[in-house]
C-alpha positions in Angstrom: 117.5 104.0 145.5 113.8 103.4 146.0 112.2 100.3 144.6 109.8 101.1 141.7 106.2 100.7 142.5 104.8 97.5 141.0 102.3 97.8 138.1 99.0 96.2 138.5 98.0 93.4 136.0 95.1 95.6 134.9 97.4 98.3 133.8 100.0 96.2 132.0 98.2 96.0 128.6 97.5 99.8 128.7 101.3 100.4 128.3 102.7 100.9 124.9 105.7 98.6 124.0 108.4 101.1 125.0 106.8 101.8 128.4 106.3 98.1 128.9 110.0 97.4 128.1 111.0 100.0 130.7 108.7 98.5 133.3 110.1 95.0 132.7 113.7 96.1 132.9 113.0 98.2 136.0 111.5 95.0 137.5 108.2 96.9 138.2 106.5 94.0 136.5 107.6 90.4 135.9 107.6 88.8 132.4 105.2 86.2 133.8 102.7 88.9 134.9 103.0 90.5 131.5 102.3 87.1 129.8 99.4 86.4 132.1 97.8 89.8 131.5 98.0 89.5 127.7 96.8 85.9 127.7 93.8 86.9 129.8 92.9 89.7 127.4 93.4 87.4 124.4 91.1 84.8 126.0 88.4 87.4 126.6 88.5 89.3 123.3 90.1 87.2 120.6 87.2 84.7 120.2 85.0 87.6 119.0 87.5 89.5 116.8 89.7 86.6 115.5 92.9 88.7 115.3 95.3 86.0 116.5 95.6 82.4 115.4 97.8 79.3 116.0 98.3 80.3 119.6 100.9 78.3 121.6 99.8 76.5 124.8 99.7 78.7 127.9 102.0 76.5 129.9 104.7 76.8 127.2 104.4 80.6 127.1 104.5 80.9 130.9 107.6 78.8 131.0 109.2 81.1 128.4 108.3 84.1 130.5 109.8 82.5 133.6 113.0 81.9 131.7 113.1 85.6 130.8 112.5 86.5 134.5 115.4 84.2 135.5 117.7 86.0 133.1 116.8 89.4 134.5 117.5 88.0 138.0 121.0 87.3 136.7 121.3 90.8 135.2 120.9 89.5 131.7 118.6 91.1 129.0 118.1 89.9 125.5 117.1 93.3 124.3 114.4 95.9 124.5 111.7 93.3 123.7 112.8 91.0 126.6 109.8 89.0 127.7 107.2 90.8 125.5 104.5 88.8 123.8 104.6 88.9 120.0 102.5 87.3 117.3 103.9 87.0 113.8 101.9 87.7 110.7 100.8 84.4 109.1 102.8 85.1 106.0 106.2 84.9 107.8 107.9 81.8 109.2 108.3 81.3 113.0 109.9 78.0 113.9 107.5 75.4 115.3 104.4 77.3 114.3 102.2 76.9 111.2 102.7 79.3 108.3 99.3 78.8 106.5 99.2 81.9 104.3 95.5 81.6 105.0 95.4 78.8 102.5 93.9 75.3 103.1 96.8 74.0 100.9 99.2 75.2 103.7 97.1 74.2 106.6 99.6 71.4 107.7 102.9 73.3 107.1 104.9 74.0 110.2 108.1 76.1 109.8 111.3 74.6 111.0 113.2 77.8 111.2 112.5 81.5 111.7 112.3 84.1 108.9 115.0 86.8 109.1 112.6 89.4 110.6 111.3 87.0 113.2 114.9 85.9 114.1 115.8 89.6 114.7 112.8 90.2 116.9 113.5 87.0 118.9 117.1 88.2 119.3 115.7 91.4 120.8 113.9 89.3 123.4 110.3 88.8 122.3 108.3 85.7 123.1 106.3 84.5 120.0 102.9 83.5 121.2 101.3 82.6 117.8 100.4 84.3 114.5 98.2 87.1 113.4 95.5 86.5 110.8 95.8 87.5 107.2 93.8 87.1 103.9 94.5 84.0 101.7 98.0 84.4 100.3 97.9 88.0 101.7 95.9 89.1 98.7 93.2 91.8 99.2 92.8 94.3 102.0 90.1 92.3 103.8 91.3 89.7 106.3 89.3 86.5 105.7 90.4 83.0 104.7 89.0 79.5 104.7 91.5 78.3 107.4 90.8 80.7 110.3 87.8 82.8 109.1 87.4 86.6 109.2 89.1 89.1 111.4 86.7 91.8 112.5 87.2 95.5 113.0 88.2 96.6 116.5 85.8 99.7 116.4 82.9 97.9 114.7 82.9 94.1 114.6 80.4 94.1 111.8 83.0 95.6 109.5 86.3 94.7 107.8 89.6 95.1 109.6 91.4 95.7 106.3 94.5 93.8 105.4 96.6 92.1 104.8 98.0 92.9 108.2 94.4 93.0 109.6 95.0 90.6 112.4 98.0 92.6 113.6 96.2 95.9 113.5 93.2 94.6 115.4 95.4 92.9 118.0 97.2 96.2 118.6 94.0 98.3 118.8 92.5 95.8 121.3 95.7 95.6 123.2 96.2 91.9 122.6 99.8 92.7 121.7 102.1 95.6 122.7 103.6 96.0 119.2 103.1 94.1 115.9 104.9 93.2 112.7 103.2 93.1 109.3 104.0 93.4 105.7 103.0 95.7 102.9 102.6 95.1 99.1 99.5 97.2 98.3 98.9 99.1 101.5 98.9 96.1 103.9 100.6 98.0 106.7 98.6 101.2 106.0 95.0 100.4 105.2 94.4 98.2 108.4 96.3 100.7 110.5 94.0 103.5 109.3 90.9 101.3 110.2 92.3 100.6 113.7 93.4 104.1 114.8 97.1 103.1 115.0 100.3 103.8 113.2 101.5 101.6 110.3 104.8 102.2 108.6 106.0 101.0 105.2 109.8 101.4 105.2 111.9 102.3 102.2 112.4 99.5 99.7 115.2 97.4 101.1 115.1 98.8 104.6 113.8 95.5 106.1 115.2 92.6 104.1 112.9 89.6 103.6 114.2 86.1 103.9 113.5 83.3 102.9 112.2 84.5 99.5 111.7 82.9 96.1 113.4 85.8 94.4 115.7 88.6 95.8 116.3 90.6 92.7 112.9 91.6 91.2 110.3 91.0 94.0 110.9 94.3 95.7 107.3 95.7 95.9 106.5 93.8 99.2 108.2 94.6 102.4 107.9 93.7 106.1 107.6 96.4 108.7 106.3 97.7 112.0 102.9 98.7 113.4 102.4 100.4 116.8 100.2 102.4 119.0 102.9 105.0 119.2 105.6 106.3 116.8 108.2 105.5 119.4 107.2 101.9 119.2 107.4 102.0 115.4 110.9 103.4 115.6 112.2 100.8 118.0 110.7 97.8 116.1 111.9 99.2 112.8 115.4 99.4 114.2 115.1 95.8 115.2 113.8 94.6 111.9 116.1 96.8 109.6 119.6 96.3 108.4 121.5 94.7 105.6 121.6 90.9 105.1 123.8 89.0 102.7 120.7 86.9 101.8 119.0 90.1 100.5 121.6 91.8 98.2 119.5 94.9 97.6 118.9 95.6 101.3 120.0 98.8 102.9 123.0 98.8 105.2 122.3 101.8 107.4 119.5 101.9 109.9 116.6 104.3 110.2 117.0 105.7 113.8 115.2 108.9 114.8 118.5 110.6 115.6 119.5 110.2 111.9 117.1 113.1 111.1 119.3 115.3 113.4 119.4 118.9 112.4 118.0 118.1 109.0 114.5 117.9 110.3 112.4 120.9 111.4 108.7 120.4 111.6 108.1 124.1 111.2 109.8 124.1 107.8 108.1 121.0 106.5 106.3 121.5 103.2 103.5 119.0 102.6 101.9 118.4 99.2 98.3 117.4 99.5 97.5 115.1 96.6 94.0 114.4 97.8 92.0 112.4 95.2 94.4 113.2 92.4 92.2 115.9 91.0 89.1 113.7 91.1 90.7 110.6 89.5 90.4 108.5 92.7 86.8 107.9 93.8 86.4 108.5 97.5 83.5 107.7 99.8 81.9 110.9 101.4 83.8 112.3 104.3 87.2 110.8 103.7 88.8 113.9 102.2 87.2 116.1 104.9 88.5 113.9 107.7 92.0 113.9 106.2 91.8 117.6 106.1 91.5 117.5 109.9 94.8 115.8 110.1 96.4 118.3 107.7 95.1 121.1 109.9 96.8 119.5 112.9 100.1 119.5 110.9 99.6 123.1 110.1 99.1 123.9 113.8 102.7 122.5 114.2 104.0 124.9 111.7 103.9 122.8 108.5 102.8 124.3 105.3 100.2 122.3 103.3 99.5 123.0 99.7 97.3 121.2 97.2 99.4 119.5 94.5 98.9 117.5 91.3 100.6 114.2 90.7 102.1 115.5 87.5 101.7 112.2 85.6 98.5 110.6 84.3 97.5 108.3 87.2 96.0 105.7 84.9 99.4 105.2 83.3 100.8 104.5 86.8 98.0 102.1 87.5 98.4 100.1 84.2 102.2 99.8 84.9 101.5 98.8 88.4 99.1 96.0 87.2 101.8 94.5 85.0 104.3 94.4 87.9 101.7 93.1 90.3 100.5 90.3 88.0 104.0 89.0 87.4 105.0 89.1 91.1 101.7 87.6 92.4 101.7 84.9 89.8 105.1 83.8 90.8 103.8 83.2 94.3 100.7 81.3 93.2 102.4 79.2 90.4 104.1 76.7 92.7 100.7 75.7 94.2 99.3 75.0 90.7 101.9 72.4 90.0 99.8 69.8 91.7 96.7 68.7 89.9 93.5 69.6 91.8 95.0 72.5 93.8 93.2 75.0 91.7 89.9 74.2 93.3 91.4 75.2 96.7 92.7 78.6 95.7 90.5 81.7 95.9 89.3 83.1 92.6 91.0 86.5 93.1 94.4 84.8 93.4 93.7 82.6 90.3 92.7 85.7 88.4 96.0 87.4 89.2 97.9 84.3 88.1 96.0 83.8 84.9 96.3 87.5 84.0 100.1 87.2 84.1 100.0 84.6 81.3 99.2 87.5 79.0 102.3 89.6 80.0 105.3 89.4 77.7 108.9 90.4 78.5 108.4 93.5 76.4 105.2 94.3 78.4 107.1 94.0 81.7 110.0 96.2 80.5 107.5 98.8 79.2 105.9 98.8 82.7 109.3 99.3 84.2 110.0 102.2 81.9 106.7 103.8 83.1 107.6 103.1 86.7 110.9 104.8 86.2 109.2 107.9 84.7 106.8 107.9 87.7 109.7 107.8 90.2 111.5 110.7 88.4 108.2 112.7 88.5 108.0 112.2 92.3 111.6 113.4 92.6 110.5 116.6 90.8 107.7 117.0 93.4 110.3 116.6 96.2 112.2 119.6 94.8 109.4 121.8 96.2 107.9 119.6 98.9 109.2 117.4 101.8 106.3 115.1 102.2 103.4 113.9 100.0 100.0 113.3 101.6 97.1 111.1 100.5 94.2 109.3 102.3 95.1 105.9 103.6 91.9 104.4 102.1 89.2 105.3 99.6 86.4 103.7 101.6 85.4 103.4 105.2 85.6 100.0 106.8 82.9 98.0 104.9 80.6 95.1 105.8 82.8 92.2 106.9 80.5 89.8 105.0 81.5 91.3 101.6 84.6 90.1 99.7 85.6 93.6 98.5 83.9 96.9 97.7 82.4 96.6 94.2 81.8 100.3 93.9 82.9 103.6 95.4 80.5 106.6 95.4 78.6 104.9 92.6 81.6 104.1 90.4 82.0 100.4 89.7 85.4 98.9 90.5 86.9 96.8 87.7 88.9 94.5 89.9 89.0 93.2 93.4 91.8 95.6 94.3 91.0 98.8 92.4 89.4 100.2 95.5 92.8 100.3 97.1 94.5 102.3 94.3 95.4 105.2 96.6 98.1 103.1 98.3 100.2 102.1 95.2 102.2 105.3 94.9 104.6 104.9 97.8 105.0 101.2 97.0 105.7 101.7 93.3 108.3 104.3 94.0 109.9 102.4 96.9 109.4 105.3 99.2 108.8 105.3 103.0 105.2 105.9 104.0 103.4 106.0 107.3 99.6 105.9 107.9 98.8 108.2 110.8 95.3 108.4 112.6 93.2 111.4 111.4 90.0 111.0 113.4 86.6 109.4 113.2 83.4 109.8 111.2 80.0 110.2 112.7 79.6 106.4 113.0 82.8 106.2 115.0 84.9 104.6 112.3 88.6 105.6 112.1 90.5 106.8 109.1 94.2 107.4 108.4 96.4 109.8 106.4 99.4 108.6 104.3 102.5 110.7 104.6 105.1 109.7 102.0 108.8 110.7 102.6 111.8 111.3 100.3 113.9 108.4 99.1 115.5 106.8 102.2 113.9 109.5 104.3 112.5 107.1 106.9 114.0 108.9 109.9 112.7 112.3 108.9 109.3 110.9 108.2 109.1 109.2 111.6 110.3 112.5 113.3 107.4 114.3 111.6 105.0 111.6 112.6 106.2 111.8 116.2 105.5 115.6 116.2 102.1 114.9 114.7 101.4 112.3 117.4 101.8 115.0 120.0 99.0 117.0 118.4 96.3 114.2 118.1 96.1 112.9 121.7 92.3 113.3 121.6 92.0 110.9 118.7 94.5 108.4 120.1 92.5 108.4 123.3 89.5 106.9 121.6 89.7 103.2 122.2 87.6 100.4 120.9 84.5 99.7 123.0 85.6 96.1 123.7 
């Protein structure tokens, strides 16, 4: 059997995570060489873009890589991520590393154990090199905070990277990581993926259990999940992250492997409902609907049918119900920090606003919002009687000036809150449905955009199969890399 040709260090970071895993296990490249290649690229690019933070010392990382090489020498592999560098979003715990949440109040906190998702990725073989940057408390789709500063867009460093998984998205686009984890409450795996020309997947509610957590019964709007430069990488990382845990009683037992779609998925019979701007309800910056139409045409070229469709429920009712849920859940995260006198001065105003708004919400208000949420979910089930996938833009604006806190208007319409400009992402979240943001091309300024594809309840596998077929039709867009 011929010995595989070694891979040059210059080519290592060009591989996606699955190809890198194959190369490591084929011994075409050592784990040390992989670590050296990524650290060299991080050293060159990260100071400008600020995607990764709290990086571990190089000698520690190389020692970990050497240990992985020694295991392979003995015929041992920890899993598909064996020896691969990984940075954890700075909202999740990784033992021995700070979990700052982007807040100065958490600057000195160092986790003494891994969160569940991190433990599962480590068990699959990854080497945690540090954290990826996030907004303060993960709030707002613009990655800036007073601890580490602003993460800049990979395609235009004068602009926002999105968020809250902004550091992860930029690290992937710049090839500072082979694959990345993130989390999604209000589009945090989707909006930054759209602005980085990569794939971001929000799994079904309960697919990826989150632990530790303050509450495991009601706080189900946020979920951790995968980001990748290929759908294959998403699938593999999701399979690592997913699965029931006794600590998360509402988690899903079965996985979301591609083969689960089996004979149930046929791209040529897929019916896509294009919700667009919800009949003019959602303001959109010029060009976004047109560029999403490009992606829909690529899907049609695969045999999918695409039809304009109405939501079937007043979207303002959905938004008002969403606000009640969000206020209650966000306030529960902020409240512990306000127990200490003086902390209020060190919390960003948007987070305080969320917390203070929740004081106006009664139990009856919350139950009323839950009734509206139930009606919304039932309406989406009616849409799925005639359609297999729902489609929306991944964002309502193009990447904006990184010096701004948030877009105060869209197409001349004033936004009434710091997150109203992200309204397009709430529908999959509120219904607990799987949703993937897929690249859909670039505007004249070279800025990327994404298209949300929302699947049926627990339809993660079929949705990923559709995304994989779509990926094969957009090679020209995927080939456009940042100029860094």
